[in-house]
All heavy atoms as an XYZ file, in Angstrom:
927
protein
N     -73.166    159.242    150.609
C     -72.769    160.306    149.696
C     -73.478    160.097    148.363
O     -73.457    159.024    147.794
C     -71.250    160.281    149.518
C     -70.760    161.233    148.476
S     -69.014    160.998    148.178
C     -68.471    162.651    148.329
N     -74.103    161.128    147.869
C     -74.808    161.085    146.594
C     -73.942    161.716    145.516
O     -73.386    162.786    145.710
C     -76.128    161.861    146.685
O     -76.903    161.339    147.759
C     -76.904    161.747    145.405
N     -73.851    161.013    144.410
C     -73.096    161.538    143.276
C     -74.094    161.906    142.186
O     -74.880    161.074    141.746
C     -72.088    160.487    142.742
C     -71.368    161.004    141.528
C     -71.122    160.085    143.834
N     -74.085    163.155    141.799
C     -74.962    163.586    140.715
C     -74.320    163.270    139.381
O     -73.172    163.620    139.136
C     -75.219    165.100    140.787
C     -76.130    165.465    141.939
O     -76.944    164.609    142.334
O     -76.025    166.594    142.428
N     -75.060    162.573    138.555
C     -74.579    162.307    137.202
C     -75.267    163.284    136.266
O     -76.431    163.642    136.474
C     -74.889    160.860    136.765
O     -76.289    160.643    136.877
C     -74.152    159.860    137.625
N     -74.564    163.725    135.240
C     -75.188    164.683    134.319
C     -76.389    164.053    133.612
O     -76.356    162.884    133.249
C     -74.076    165.020    133.327
C     -72.945    164.120    133.617
C     -73.219    163.387    134.890
N     -77.422    164.832    133.451
C     -78.627    164.381    132.774
C     -78.334    164.237    131.286
O     -77.840    165.165    130.654
C     -79.742    165.406    132.977
C     -81.085    165.099    132.327
C     -81.712    163.875    132.983
C     -82.003    166.298    132.467
N     -78.611    163.050    130.753
C     -78.429    162.839    129.318
C     -79.744    163.182    128.624
O     -80.747    162.510    128.820
C     -78.012    161.407    129.037
C     -76.635    161.104    129.553
C     -76.070    159.860    128.908
O     -76.722    159.176    128.146
N     -74.825    159.578    129.219
N     -79.714    164.231    127.854
C     -80.927    164.676    127.173
C     -81.272    163.744    126.026
O     -80.409    163.263    125.325
C     -80.758    166.106    126.691
C     -80.546    167.043    127.865
C     -80.733    168.473    127.482
C     -80.579    169.305    128.730
N     -81.595    170.293    128.878
N     -82.547    163.505    125.881
C     -83.069    162.596    124.865
C     -83.816    163.372    123.791
O     -84.232    164.509    123.978
C     -84.023    161.581    125.505
C     -83.402    160.781    126.623
C     -82.247    159.951    126.120
C     -81.627    159.141    127.238
N     -80.452    158.430    126.825
N     -84.007    162.703    122.670
C     -84.815    163.252    121.592
C     -86.264    162.832    121.795
O     -86.540    161.697    122.184
C     -84.356    162.715    120.236
C     -83.014    163.265    119.847
O     -82.734    164.443    120.023
N     -82.162    162.414    119.310
N     -87.161    163.742    121.519
C     -88.582    163.424    121.441
C     -88.937    163.501    119.967
O     -88.816    164.564    119.345
C     -89.411    164.421    122.250
C     -90.933    164.317    122.118
C     -91.431    162.938    122.524
C     -91.610    165.391    122.947
N     -89.318    162.369    119.404
C     -89.662    162.280    117.990
C     -91.174    162.139    117.891
O     -91.752    161.216    118.473
C     -88.963    161.073    117.320
C     -89.389    160.935    115.865
C     -87.451    161.206    117.434
N     -91.808    163.057    117.192
C     -93.264    163.063    117.073
C     -93.619    162.786    115.619
O     -93.162    163.491    114.712
C     -93.853    164.419    117.516
C     -95.375    164.382    117.432
C     -93.392    164.771    118.924
N     -94.446    161.763    115.405
C     -94.921    161.449    114.060
C     -96.357    161.948    113.965
O     -97.223    161.517    114.713
C     -94.867    159.940    113.770
C     -93.435    159.427    113.879
C     -95.446    159.646    112.389
C     -93.322    157.924    113.756
N     -96.576    162.880    113.049
C     -97.899    163.454    112.853
C     -97.903    164.925    113.216
O     -97.286    165.339    114.190
N     -98.584    165.726    112.400
C     -98.654    167.155    112.654
C    -100.011    167.707    112.222
O    -100.127    168.772    111.663
C     -97.509    167.884    111.946
C     -97.233    169.249    112.510
C     -96.828    169.399    113.819
C     -97.387    170.372    111.734
C     -96.578    170.653    114.349
C     -97.135    171.646    112.245
C     -96.732    171.781    113.563
N    -101.055    166.924    112.512
C    -102.410    167.407    112.282
C    -102.834    168.270    113.468
O    -101.994    168.889    114.135
N    -104.112    168.275    113.764
C    -104.624    169.113    114.852
C    -104.005    168.751    116.199
O    -103.617    169.623    116.977
C    -106.143    168.997    114.922
N    -103.886    167.454    116.484
C    -103.308    167.021    117.768
C    -101.828    167.393    117.838
O    -101.347    167.891    118.850
C    -103.519    165.508    117.989
C    -102.801    165.032    119.246
C    -105.004    165.178    118.076
N    -101.103    167.185    116.750
C     -99.676    167.526    116.725
C     -99.432    169.019    116.915
O     -98.505    169.423    117.622
N    -100.260    169.833    116.303
C    -100.090    171.280    116.442
C    -100.455    171.760    117.843
O     -99.801    172.644    118.400
C    -100.907    171.994    115.367
C    -100.308    171.735    113.985
C    -101.130    172.299    112.863
O    -101.622    173.410    112.964
N    -101.284    171.527    111.795
N    -101.457    171.134    118.454
C    -101.789    171.463    119.844
C    -100.666    171.009    120.774
O    -100.296    171.722    121.718
C    -103.111    170.803    120.242
N    -100.112    169.850    120.499
C     -98.993    169.320    121.288
C     -97.784    170.245    121.180
O     -97.090    170.486    122.167
C     -98.687    167.909    120.818
C     -97.638    167.179    121.564
C     -96.521    166.607    121.021
C     -97.567    166.887    122.962
N     -95.777    165.996    122.002
C     -96.391    166.157    123.196
C     -98.379    167.189    124.049
C     -96.010    165.720    124.466
C     -97.998    166.753    125.313
C     -96.834    166.030    125.503
N     -97.525    170.791    120.007
C     -96.419    171.730    119.825
C     -96.585    172.938    120.744
O     -95.633    173.369    121.404
C     -96.328    172.174    118.367
C     -95.327    173.307    118.070
C     -93.899    172.886    118.406
C     -95.443    173.736    116.612
N     -97.785    173.495    120.821
C     -98.029    174.656    121.690
C     -97.740    174.316    123.149
O     -97.121    175.092    123.865
C     -99.470    175.148    121.544
C     -99.722    175.866    120.246
C    -101.149    176.358    120.163
C    -101.379    177.036    118.835
N    -102.734    177.551    118.704
N     -98.205    173.155    123.592
C     -97.963    172.734    124.973
C     -96.473    172.502    125.214
O     -95.934    172.901    126.250
C     -98.748    171.456    125.300
C    -100.226    171.655    125.356
C    -100.593    172.516    126.544
C    -102.092    172.625    126.672
N    -102.489    173.546    127.707
N     -95.816    171.860    124.282
C     -94.378    171.603    124.431
C     -93.581    172.900    124.511
O     -92.660    173.017    125.323
C     -93.853    170.757    123.276
C     -94.064    169.261    123.374
C     -93.655    168.594    122.072
C     -93.304    168.672    124.541
N     -93.924    173.852    123.661
C     -93.224    175.149    123.699
C     -93.342    175.772    125.094
O     -92.362    176.277    125.644
C     -93.792    176.107    122.657
C     -93.331    175.843    121.249
C     -93.747    177.001    120.344
N     -93.602    176.696    118.950
C     -92.458    176.755    118.265
N     -91.351    177.087    118.872
N     -92.428    176.471    116.974
N     -94.530    175.737    125.664
C     -94.749    176.333    126.982
C     -93.964    175.590    128.064
O     -93.295    176.207    128.896
C     -96.240    176.326    127.316
N     -94.011    174.292    128.039
C     -93.337    173.486    129.064
C     -91.822    173.621    128.956
O     -91.130    173.816    129.968
C     -93.776    172.006    128.943
C     -92.925    171.095    129.783
C     -95.246    171.862    129.322
N     -91.297    173.541    127.752
C     -89.844    173.630    127.560
C     -89.343    175.032    127.886
O     -88.287    175.193    128.500
C     -89.464    173.185    126.133
C     -89.650    171.661    126.025
C     -88.026    173.579    125.792
C     -89.470    171.088    124.647
N     -90.089    176.056    127.516
C     -89.645    177.429    127.795
C     -89.561    177.701    129.299
O     -88.781    178.542    129.737
C     -90.558    178.453    127.124
O     -91.815    178.485    127.753
N     -90.337    176.980    130.083
C     -90.289    177.141    131.542
C     -89.299    176.182    132.197
O     -89.192    176.141    133.415
C     -91.677    176.941    132.131
C     -92.627    178.054    131.723
C     -93.900    178.099    132.539
N     -94.538    176.817    132.711
C     -95.758    176.504    132.290
N     -96.474    177.400    131.646
N     -96.265    175.324    132.506
N     -88.581    175.400    131.385
C     -87.575    174.491    131.924
C     -88.154    173.286    132.642
O     -87.489    172.687    133.491
N     -89.364    172.894    132.285
C     -90.036    171.804    132.984
C     -89.850    170.439    132.331
O     -90.402    169.461    132.813
C     -91.533    172.116    133.112
C     -91.868    173.387    133.876
C     -93.361    173.658    133.839
C     -91.369    173.298    135.314
N     -89.106    170.387    131.261
C     -88.874    169.117    130.567
C     -87.382    168.982    130.294
O     -86.940    168.925    129.155
C     -89.699    169.079    129.276
C     -90.012    167.722    128.670
C     -90.700    166.801    129.662
C     -90.880    167.878    127.446
N     -86.614    168.926    131.354
C     -85.157    168.958    131.250
C     -84.551    167.755    130.541
O     -83.444    167.841    130.029
C     -84.545    169.067    132.649
C     -84.846    170.374    133.330
C     -84.250    170.450    134.723
O     -83.450    169.558    135.092
O     -84.582    171.392    135.449
N     -85.259    166.643    130.518
C     -84.701    165.436    129.908
C     -84.732    165.477    128.383
O     -84.094    164.667    127.721
C     -85.418    164.195    130.417
S     -87.147    164.113    129.931
N     -85.477    166.423    127.793
C     -85.598    166.509    126.338
C     -84.673    167.590    125.799
O     -84.779    168.750    126.174
C     -87.059    166.778    125.912
C     -87.150    167.013    124.418
C     -87.946    165.620    126.324
N     -83.762    167.182    124.925
C     -82.827    168.120    124.325
C     -83.266    168.615    122.966
O     -82.878    169.696    122.530
N     -84.088    167.814    122.266
C     -84.539    168.172    120.926
C     -85.890    167.523    120.662
O     -86.147    166.409    121.114
C     -83.529    167.723    119.876
N     -86.730    168.238    119.936
C     -88.040    167.724    119.537
C     -88.085    167.733    118.016
O     -87.850    168.762    117.384
C     -89.193    168.584    120.106
C     -90.543    168.024    119.673
C     -89.100    168.690    121.625
N     -88.374    166.575    117.446
C     -88.425    166.424    115.986
C     -89.832    166.013    115.571
O     -90.319    164.973    115.996
C     -87.433    165.355    115.517
C     -86.025    165.682    115.835
N     -85.235    166.423    114.993
C     -85.251    165.386    116.913
C     -84.036    166.562    115.528
N     -84.022    165.950    116.698
N     -90.481    166.837    114.767
C     -91.779    166.503    114.193
C     -91.564    165.977    112.777
O     -90.858    166.605    111.987
C     -92.685    167.744    114.133
C     -93.319    168.102    115.443
C     -92.680    168.949    116.325
C     -94.566    167.590    115.790
C     -93.267    169.294    117.537
C     -95.166    167.928    116.996
C     -94.507    168.772    117.875
N     -92.161    164.826    112.464
C     -92.113    164.228    111.134
C     -93.542    164.001    110.675
O     -94.322    163.356    111.372
C     -91.400    162.880    111.179
C     -89.944    162.945    111.448
C     -89.349    163.136    112.660
C     -88.889    162.817    110.505
N     -87.985    163.132    112.521
C     -87.676    162.931    111.207
C     -88.855    162.615    109.124
C     -86.443    162.852    110.582
C     -87.627    162.524    108.504
C     -86.439    162.648    109.231
N     -93.892    164.519    109.499
C     -95.258    164.329    109.008
C     -95.368    164.695    107.535
O     -94.628    165.547    107.050
C     -96.229    165.195    109.818
N     -96.323    164.070    106.832
C     -96.568    164.447    105.442
C     -97.074    165.878    105.325
O     -96.888    166.527    104.306
C     -97.642    163.465    104.973
C     -97.802    162.447    106.021
C     -97.130    162.933    107.263
N     -97.721    166.393    106.392
C     -98.239    167.763    106.365
C     -97.124    168.808    106.375
O     -97.342    169.958    106.002
C     -99.149    168.011    107.586
C    -100.389    167.149    107.626
C    -100.166    165.779    108.271
O     -99.052    165.473    108.733
O    -101.125    165.004    108.290
N     -95.944    168.422    106.821
C     -94.804    169.341    106.848
C     -94.169    169.315    105.460
O     -93.736    168.265    104.993
C     -93.793    168.932    107.945
C     -94.465    169.025    109.324
C     -92.546    169.806    107.871
C     -93.651    168.412    110.443
N     -94.106    170.458    104.820
C     -93.657    170.510    103.424
C     -92.187    170.865    103.255
O     -91.600    170.587    102.221
C     -94.511    171.505    102.629
C     -95.988    171.165    102.640
C     -96.254    169.789    102.079
C     -97.732    169.467    102.083
N     -98.016    168.058    101.957
N     -91.568    171.499    104.267
C     -90.153    171.840    104.148
C     -89.470    171.755    105.507
O     -90.098    171.956    106.546
C     -89.958    173.233    103.549
C     -90.568    174.356    104.348
C     -90.435    175.691    103.637
O     -90.652    175.753    102.411
O     -90.097    176.676    104.318
N     -88.197    171.440    105.467
C     -87.384    171.344    106.681
C     -87.286    172.717    107.328
O     -87.087    173.721    106.664
C     -85.988    170.830    106.320
C     -85.059    170.744    107.499
C     -85.046    169.621    108.296
C     -84.200    171.792    107.804
C     -84.195    169.533    109.388
C     -83.349    171.725    108.889
C     -83.337    170.587    109.688
N     -87.457    172.745    108.643
C     -87.371    174.008    109.378
C     -86.856    173.726    110.784
O     -87.239    172.731    111.397
C     -88.752    174.651    109.457
C     -88.804    175.947    110.237
C     -90.231    176.467    110.280
C     -90.348    177.588    111.289
N     -91.742    177.965    111.516
N     -86.001    174.595    111.276
C     -85.497    174.470    112.635
C     -85.834    175.738    113.409
O     -85.685    176.848    112.902
C     -83.994    174.247    112.633
C     -83.517    173.571    113.879
C     -82.171    172.897    113.683
O     -81.513    173.091    112.660
N     -81.769    172.130    114.647
N     -86.319    175.560    114.641
C     -86.737    176.676    115.480
C     -86.378    176.336    116.927
O     -87.149    175.670    117.622
C     -88.248    176.895    115.317
C     -88.776    178.041    116.162
O     -87.966    178.823    116.709
O     -90.011    178.154    116.276
N     -85.186    176.734    117.367
C     -84.719    176.389    118.707
C     -84.529    174.884    118.844
O     -83.870    174.271    118.015
N     -85.150    174.285    119.845
C     -85.022    172.838    120.039
C     -85.961    172.057    119.124
O     -85.900    170.839    119.070
C     -85.282    172.417    121.510
C     -84.288    173.047    122.447
C     -86.702    172.694    121.939
N     -86.817    172.767    118.391
C     -87.805    172.121    117.525
C     -87.301    172.044    116.087
O     -86.810    173.020    115.533
C     -89.129    172.898    117.553
C     -89.765    172.920    118.910
C     -89.527    173.966    119.786
C     -90.587    171.888    119.320
C     -90.107    173.989    121.042
C     -91.168    171.894    120.572
C     -90.922    172.943    121.439
N     -87.462    170.863    115.493
C     -87.127    170.664    114.091
C     -88.327    170.015    113.414
O     -88.936    169.100    113.971
C     -85.880    169.780    113.931
O     -84.810    170.338    114.705
C     -85.441    169.687    112.484
N     -88.639    170.480    112.213
C     -89.784    169.983    111.457
C     -89.266    169.331    110.177
O     -88.558    169.967    109.405
C     -90.741    171.139    111.144
C     -91.202    171.845    112.400
C     -90.459    172.879    112.946
C     -92.354    171.436    113.041
C     -90.865    173.520    114.114
C     -92.775    172.063    114.209
C     -92.026    173.099    114.749
N     -89.623    168.064    109.982
C     -89.111    167.275    108.859
C     -90.257    166.874    107.929
O     -91.262    166.328    108.378
C     -88.459    165.986    109.373
C     -87.366    166.198    110.362
N     -86.052    166.329    109.990
C     -87.389    166.304    111.719
C     -85.301    166.490    111.078
N     -86.090    166.480    112.138
N     -90.092    167.097    106.624
C     -91.103    166.634    105.673
C     -90.970    165.122    105.461
O     -90.044    164.647    104.812
C     -90.788    167.414    104.398
C     -89.365    167.850    104.545
C     -89.043    167.866    106.000
N     -91.867    164.366    106.030
C     -91.803    162.905    105.979
C     -91.828    162.361    104.558
O     -91.176    161.370    104.257
C     -92.953    162.302    106.792
C     -93.014    160.777    106.854
C     -91.757    160.211    107.504
C     -94.235    160.315    107.592
N     -92.555    163.029    103.673
C     -92.683    162.504    102.315
C     -91.368    162.514    101.548
O     -91.207    161.767    100.589
C     -93.768    163.262    101.551
C     -95.182    163.036    102.082
C     -96.192    163.849    101.282
C     -95.549    161.566    102.079
N     -90.402    163.334    101.952
C     -89.083    163.290    101.315
C     -88.337    162.028    101.728
O     -87.556    161.483    100.964
C     -88.255    164.516    101.694
C     -88.724    165.783    101.024
C     -87.867    166.983    101.381
O     -86.782    166.816    101.978
O     -88.294    168.105    101.050
N     -88.573    161.552    102.939
C     -87.917    160.346    103.448
C     -88.657    159.096    103.006
O     -88.042    158.097    102.684
C     -87.853    160.391    104.992
O     -87.172    161.580    105.375
C     -87.137    159.189    105.551
N     -89.978    159.159    103.018
C     -90.804    157.989    102.697
C     -91.998    158.407    101.846
O     -93.106    158.555    102.348
C     -91.274    157.335    103.987
N     -91.778    158.598    100.533
C     -92.885    159.050     99.672
C     -94.073    158.092     99.674
O     -95.201    158.500     99.460
C     -92.263    159.133     98.281
C     -90.804    158.930     98.444
C     -90.544    158.434     99.833
N     -93.813    156.819     99.949
C     -94.895    155.830     99.947
C     -95.523    155.651    101.321
O     -96.397    154.824    101.505
C     -94.378    154.477     99.425
C     -93.382    153.778    100.341
C     -91.958    154.326    100.292
O     -91.658    155.266     99.550
O     -91.119    153.790    101.031
N     -95.082    156.444    102.297
C     -95.620    156.331    103.650
C     -94.953    155.217    104.434
O     -94.012    154.580    103.970
N     -95.433    154.973    105.612
C     -94.895    153.912    106.471
C     -95.427    152.561    106.020
O     -96.612    152.416    105.740
C     -95.367    154.110    107.917
C     -94.590    155.118    108.692
C     -94.926    156.453    108.644
C     -93.528    154.728    109.478
C     -94.229    157.390    109.378
C     -92.813    155.650    110.211
C     -93.161    156.987    110.163
N     -94.543    151.578    105.989
C     -94.969    150.193    105.802
C     -93.893    149.289    106.385
O     -92.802    149.749    106.739
C     -95.260    149.887    104.322
C     -94.047    150.087    103.447
O     -92.997    149.497    103.664
N     -94.188    150.950    102.433
N     -94.173    148.021    106.502
C     -93.207    147.096    107.114
C     -91.870    147.093    106.389
O     -90.830    146.918    106.998
C     -93.767    145.677    107.130
C     -94.812    145.474    108.160
C     -95.267    144.048    108.216
N     -96.302    143.929    109.222
C     -97.075    142.893    109.343
N     -96.945    141.868    108.515
N     -97.983    142.858    110.285
N     -91.899    147.311    105.098
C     -90.677    147.262    104.307
C     -89.736    148.434    104.516
O     -88.537    148.314    104.310
N     -90.259    149.578    104.924
C     -89.391    150.751    105.055
C     -89.324    151.313    106.479
O     -88.697    152.335    106.706
C     -89.823    151.854    104.087
C     -91.162    152.469    104.436
O     -91.779    152.153    105.440
N     -91.632    153.353    103.578
N     -89.951    150.635    107.420
C     -90.033    151.140    108.783
C     -88.666    151.369    109.414
O     -88.400    152.424    109.994
C     -90.855    150.169    109.635
C     -91.311    150.649    110.985
C     -92.028    151.972    110.899
C     -92.220    149.603    111.614
N     -87.767    150.412    109.284
C     -86.430    150.555    109.871
C     -85.658    151.701    109.225
O     -84.970    152.456    109.902
C     -85.640    149.244    109.765
C     -86.208    148.106    110.597
C     -86.207    148.374    112.102
O     -85.334    149.122    112.599
O     -87.091    147.825    112.790
N     -85.788    151.852    107.919
C     -85.101    152.949    107.221
C     -85.635    154.307    107.681
O     -84.860    155.253    107.848
C     -85.273    152.799    105.706
N     -86.934    154.396    107.921
C     -87.509    155.654    108.401
C     -87.004    155.959    109.803
O     -86.604    157.088    110.102
C     -89.053    155.607    108.360
C     -89.543    155.563    106.911
C     -89.648    156.810    109.093
C     -91.021    155.313    106.781
N     -86.995    154.946    110.673
C     -86.494    155.167    112.035
C     -85.012    155.519    112.022
O     -84.555    156.313    112.846
C     -86.768    153.946    112.912
C     -88.249    153.654    113.181
C     -88.397    152.392    114.015
C     -88.950    154.823    113.815
N     -84.253    154.954    111.076
C     -82.839    155.345    110.919
C     -82.741    156.818    110.541
O     -81.919    157.552    111.085
C     -82.155    154.495    109.840
C     -81.867    153.075    110.289
O     -81.897    152.798    111.508
O     -81.617    152.236    109.403
N     -83.566    157.255    109.595
C     -83.552    158.661    109.161
C     -83.921    159.584    110.320
O     -83.427    160.710    110.403
C     -84.524    158.864    107.999
N     -84.753    159.096    111.225
C     -85.150    159.878    112.398
C     -84.084    159.873    113.489
O     -84.234    160.549    114.494
C     -86.459    159.331    112.969
C     -87.639    159.517    112.074
S     -89.096    158.727    112.786
C     -90.352    159.302    111.657
N     -83.039    159.064    113.288
C     -81.961    158.913    114.281
C     -82.502    158.480    115.637
O     -81.975    158.877    116.675
C     -81.148    160.205    114.417
O     -80.572    160.551    113.179
N     -83.531    157.658    115.641
C     -84.121    157.168    116.890
C     -83.166    156.180    117.541
O     -82.735    155.219    116.923
C     -85.465    156.492    116.609
C     -86.271    156.135    117.848
C     -86.808    157.398    118.516
C     -87.398    155.192    117.494
N     -82.828    156.461    118.812
C     -81.867    155.605    119.499
C     -82.354    155.258    120.898
O     -83.367    155.782    121.365
C     -80.498    156.258    119.533
C     -80.458    157.597    120.236
C     -79.102    158.251    120.043
C     -79.000    159.583    120.704
N     -80.055    160.529    120.408
N     -81.627    154.414    121.547
C     -81.985    153.948    122.881
C     -82.238    155.128    123.826
O     -81.470    156.082    123.868
C     -80.863    153.079    123.441
C     -81.188    152.460    124.778
C     -80.107    151.515    125.264
O     -79.200    151.170    124.488
O     -80.189    151.132    126.445
N     -83.343    155.038    124.552
C     -83.694    156.074    125.517
C     -84.521    157.212    124.952
O     -85.125    157.967    125.705
N     -84.548    157.363    123.628
C     -85.363    158.405    123.014
C     -86.845    158.064    123.177
O     -87.206    156.943    123.542
C     -85.039    158.568    121.532
C     -83.715    159.266    121.287
O     -83.167    159.880    122.216
O     -83.220    159.199    120.142
N     -87.682    159.028    122.889
C     -89.129    158.852    123.007
C     -89.760    159.118    121.646
O     -89.509    160.154    121.037
C     -89.715    159.845    124.031
C     -89.015    159.696    125.376
C     -91.227    159.659    124.162
C     -89.180    160.900    126.281
N     -90.555    158.176    121.177
C     -91.300    158.375    119.939
C     -92.776    158.481    120.295
O     -93.315    157.618    120.983
C     -91.093    157.227    118.959
C     -91.769    157.475    117.610
C     -90.831    157.149    116.468
C     -93.064    156.734    117.493
N     -93.401    159.564    119.857
C     -94.829    159.768    120.085
C     -95.548    159.672    118.754
O     -95.261    160.443    117.836
C     -95.080    161.122    120.727
C     -96.546    161.416    120.903
S     -96.794    163.000    121.705
C     -97.234    162.414    123.313
N     -96.455    158.727    118.660
C     -97.215    158.542    117.421
C     -98.544    159.270    117.529
O     -99.382    158.948    118.354
C     -97.464    157.054    117.170
C     -98.283    156.814    115.935
C     -98.967    155.471    115.926
O     -98.622    154.587    116.709
O     -99.880    155.336    115.111
N     -98.720    160.262    116.671
C     -99.985    161.000    116.587
C    -100.646    160.764    115.235
O    -101.679    161.359    114.942
C     -99.729    162.506    116.772
C     -99.011    162.927    118.046
C     -98.771    164.430    118.041
C     -99.780    162.508    119.277
N    -100.045    159.932    114.419
C    -100.500    159.719    113.045
C    -101.632    158.694    112.991
O    -101.811    157.894    113.906
C     -99.332    159.252    112.190
N    -102.352    158.714    111.890
C    -103.462    157.772    111.700
C    -103.192    156.761    110.592
O    -103.917    155.795    110.466
C    -104.752    158.539    111.361
O    -104.527    159.321    110.177
C    -105.158    159.448    112.503
N    -102.146    156.977    109.804
C    -101.890    156.096    108.656
C    -100.708    155.177    108.907
O     -99.924    154.920    108.006
C    -101.650    156.946    107.408
C    -102.847    157.808    107.044
C    -102.493    158.765    105.943
N    -101.583    159.783    106.458
C    -101.761    161.077    106.335
N    -102.781    161.536    105.679
N    -100.898    161.925    106.831
N    -100.576    154.702    110.132
C     -99.444    153.871    110.514
C     -99.965    152.617    111.196
O    -100.928    152.676    111.952
C     -98.510    154.625    111.495
C     -97.891    155.830    110.818
C     -97.442    153.720    112.054
C     -97.032    156.674    111.730
N     -99.320    151.484    110.954
C     -99.632    150.262    111.689
C     -98.943    150.364    113.046
O     -97.731    150.175    113.163
C     -99.138    149.037    110.916
C     -99.520    147.737    111.605
O     -99.634    147.712    112.853
O     -99.708    146.740    110.898
N     -99.713    150.700    114.058
C     -99.164    150.962    115.389
C     -98.389    149.768    115.932
O     -97.332    149.935    116.537
C    -100.296    151.354    116.367
O    -100.905    152.542    115.871
C     -99.770    151.600    117.760
N     -98.886    148.576    115.737
C     -98.213    147.385    116.253
C     -96.808    147.224    115.692
O     -95.845    146.967    116.432
N     -96.661    147.363    114.390
C     -95.337    147.247    113.753
C     -94.402    148.356    114.232
O     -93.232    148.117    114.505
C     -95.454    147.317    112.229
C     -96.065    146.059    111.635
O     -96.068    145.016    112.315
O     -96.537    146.132    110.487
N     -94.940    149.574    114.331
C     -94.118    150.695    114.777
C     -93.667    150.489    116.219
O     -92.497    150.687    116.548
C     -94.892    152.010    114.633
C     -94.159    153.276    115.045
C     -92.869    153.455    114.247
C     -95.061    154.489    114.889
N     -94.569    150.075    117.089
C     -94.240    149.838    118.496
C     -93.106    148.815    118.610
O     -92.148    149.026    119.355
C     -95.488    149.369    119.248
C     -95.213    149.016    120.677
C     -95.094    149.880    121.722
C     -94.995    147.711    121.210
N     -94.813    149.190    122.880
C     -94.754    147.861    122.597
C     -94.981    146.435    120.664
C     -94.496    146.781    123.428
C     -94.735    145.353    121.494
C     -94.493    145.531    122.854
N     -93.219    147.712    117.890
C     -92.180    146.668    117.952
C     -90.825    147.203    117.486
O     -89.793    146.925    118.101
C     -92.587    145.463    117.094
C     -93.733    144.682    117.673
C     -94.163    143.592    116.700
C     -95.497    143.005    117.115
N     -96.035    142.109    116.080
N     -90.818    147.953    116.395
C     -89.558    148.493    115.867
C     -88.926    149.485    116.840
O     -87.706    149.496    117.040
C     -89.797    149.155    114.515
N     -89.742    150.308    117.462
C     -89.243    151.293    118.437
C     -88.673    150.580    119.653
O     -87.588    150.907    120.145
C     -90.373    152.280    118.833
C     -89.983    153.125    120.032
C     -90.731    153.163    117.651
N     -89.375    149.579    120.163
C     -88.906    148.847    121.347
C     -87.618    148.076    121.054
O     -86.762    147.963    121.922
C     -89.996    147.902    121.864
C     -91.250    148.608    122.366
C     -90.970    149.775    123.293
C     -90.529    149.381    124.658
N     -90.268    150.517    125.565
N     -87.470    147.547    119.835
C     -86.224    146.847    119.469
C     -85.020    147.773    119.573
O     -83.912    147.331    119.837
C     -86.309    146.299    118.042
C     -86.992    144.963    117.943
C     -86.755    144.305    116.584
N     -87.259    145.086    115.470
C     -88.486    145.009    114.978
N     -89.363    144.187    115.503
N     -88.850    145.743    113.950
N     -85.237    149.061    119.372
C     -84.158    150.046    119.468
C     -83.919    150.512    120.902
O     -83.033    151.315    121.148
C     -84.475    151.254    118.593
C     -84.405    150.930    117.125
C     -84.980    152.065    116.295
N     -84.907    151.706    114.896
C     -84.001    152.183    114.048
N     -83.151    153.079    114.424
N     -83.995    151.774    112.787
N     -84.739    150.069    121.833
C     -84.598    150.485    123.221
C     -85.158    151.876    123.491
O     -84.839    152.501    124.483
N     -86.013    152.340    122.594
C     -86.646    153.649    122.767
C     -88.016    153.465    123.416
O     -88.530    152.348    123.523
C     -86.785    154.349    121.415
N     -88.599    154.555    123.851
C     -89.910    154.549    124.492
C     -90.959    154.935    123.462
O     -90.700    155.733    122.564
C     -89.936    155.520    125.661
C     -88.849    155.268    126.641
N     -88.886    154.250    127.561
C     -87.649    155.884    126.821
C     -87.773    154.253    128.279
N     -87.005    155.235    127.842
N     -92.172    154.389    123.613
C     -93.227    154.606    122.636
C     -94.479    155.155    123.318
O     -94.926    154.624    124.334
C     -93.566    153.267    121.953
C     -94.610    153.362    120.887
C     -94.275    153.772    119.617
C     -95.926    153.043    121.157
C     -95.236    153.867    118.617
C     -96.893    153.131    120.168
C     -96.544    153.544    118.907
N     -95.019    156.224    122.759
C     -96.287    156.801    123.218
C     -97.231    156.862    122.029
O     -96.810    157.157    120.905
C     -96.093    158.218    123.749
C     -95.187    158.396    124.950
C     -94.909    159.883    125.182
C     -95.813    157.778    126.175
N     -98.512    156.604    122.285
C     -99.510    156.666    121.229
C    -100.670    157.506    121.723
O    -101.097    157.378    122.865
C     -99.970    155.256    120.879
C    -101.057    155.249    119.838
O    -102.207    155.475    120.157
N    -100.692    154.988    118.611
N    -101.181    158.371    120.869
C    -102.261    159.266    121.271
C    -103.616    158.572    121.346
O    -104.588    159.149    121.776
C    -102.342    160.468    120.320
O    -102.658    160.029    119.013
N    -103.660    157.315    120.909
C    -104.895    156.545    121.082
C    -105.808    156.656    119.933
O    -106.851    156.256    119.825
């Protein structure tokens, strides 16, 4: 006998909103609108390029500079991840270029979240 457990939707947190981030947004909109990404309940974009908070369906856009005017560094990394409400099982996608990927990866993994990097 198989017991179906309800799917717990996770947050997808995206850092960066340059050309790659904006292309990723278009793809995400298409995939989510067709119901092909059922595990994601909310998508949060955080970037210095975003100037004001905006919500559009499952998508939320956060101005990173309001949270971290000095940008990412070892001293404020945990506080930024707290502001992002990153928790176990969530997915963080790094599309940014001004971040120490190694430090970010370690902090994300300590929280039990998943980490993706655009390379």
